[in-house]
Residue, then its C-alpha position, 0 to 999 in steps of 0.5 A: m342542565e339539559r333537561k332544564l334547556r330542553y324545556a326552556w326551548w318547549v316553552v319557546l315552541v309553545g309560544l310561537v305557536v300561540v302567536a301563530i295561531w292568534k295571527l291566523f284567526l284573529p287578524h283584527g289588530t292587522s292593517a288589512y283589518v284596519q283598512k277595511t274597516d277605513v274602506s267600508r265607513e260611510i260618509v255623511v252629508y248635508v242636503t239643503g235648498a229646492v229639496e222637500k226635507p233638508g237633512l243629513v244623508r248617509l253615502e258610500p266613501d267614493a259617493r259623487v252628488d248624484d248620489a245625494l241626490k237620488q236620496v232626496s225629493l228635489l222640487p220641481e223648481a229645483n235647478l239642477e244645471s248650475m250643479n255638477p252631479a259628478e263632483k265626488l263628496k266629503d264626510g260633512q260636506k254641505v250640498t245646496v240645490p239652489f232655485k230655478v230663477v223664475v220670473p212671472q208673466a205680468p197679464a195682458v191688458s185688452g183694449t177698452n173703449n174707456a179710457g180711465t179703465a184702460s189707464s187703471a188696468s194698466k197702473a194694476a199690472a205693475p211691471i215686473p224686472v226681466a230676467i237675464p241681459v238688460s238692454d244696455g248689455k250688462i248681465n244681472i248678476n241677481t237673474a243670470g244663470l250659469a251660461e251668462l256668467d260664464k261669459l262675464s270677464g275673468v269668470g269660468p264655469a267653475l267662479a260663475e257656479r259659485i257666484i250662483k251658490y253664493r246667489t242662492e245662500h245669501g239671497p240677491f246681489a244688493r250692489a254689483e261691488d258685492l261680487e267680492n264676496v265670493s269666493g275667487i273674486g278679489p277687486k282685480t277680477y271684479e275691476k274685469m267685470a265691472s262694466q258688465v255686470t248690474v244689479g237692476p233691471 
């Protein structure tokens, strides 16, 4: 009986040694290993807008918008002033680089003695809508930049960025009331700025 008991203790001892060796040399199942795997995992974001080749960008888990912009070729007309390069990115996020609002200059019409020629030249140089605040003091939400939109009642820097982002992704606003389609602008917020905005020249 004593011999069988001693044999049983040896079996238990060998089992404990095997378990200890497995934990020491093969720590793949431990929480530390799982945590290390999670930390080393990369994230993927989609960059589009004012870039040469829109597409997927692979980054470190703690990457910022600036890191994504460094991996794409920005176009000369990219408007980085309306973006926050310090914003932290998430896996699956879409980064839209907005375009600058360029207002082409109308060619100057030189004076002439021929009234008919001057009149024709004036018609050829059709008037082009000019940017930011208009003559009545209202702000054109289709051309205003971040600083101008920030002046609207109820609008801060974050909401101004959303307005520009919405305009970039969906095109110019057809009417001022379309501001309510922007995330964060409801009927009450729009009512505060209704008298300050316009969509035309």
